[in-house]
C-alpha positions, 0 to 999 in steps of 0.5 A: 186247706184242711180244717183243723181243731185247736183245743186244750188237752187235760194238761193245759197244752194247746193241741192241733188236730187234723181229722182228715189225717187223724193227726193230733200233736201239741203246738210248740209255738204260735207266731202271733199270740197277743191280745190283739193278734192271734194266729200265723204260723203254728209249729207242732211237736213233730216239726211240721208247721201250719199257717192260720190267717191271724185273728184280731183276738185269741179265740174261745177254745175249742175252735175249728179253722182252716189251715195251710201247711207252711210252704204250700203254694195252694 
């Protein structure tokens, strides 16, 4: 499970950065994006998706979290 950083770029879009792979892409959708639940599956612009255990509220950005590539069993 890599650590990922989620932040807003200068255009105001959410971005997803994985340092280990030097991958940065825009977040297209978030499974849970409500005041009482934030996280779940994140879909990226390149078509890949990652899972972050949902938080009880949207975090202050930037934030570093652990993510699992969707479909991975580890």
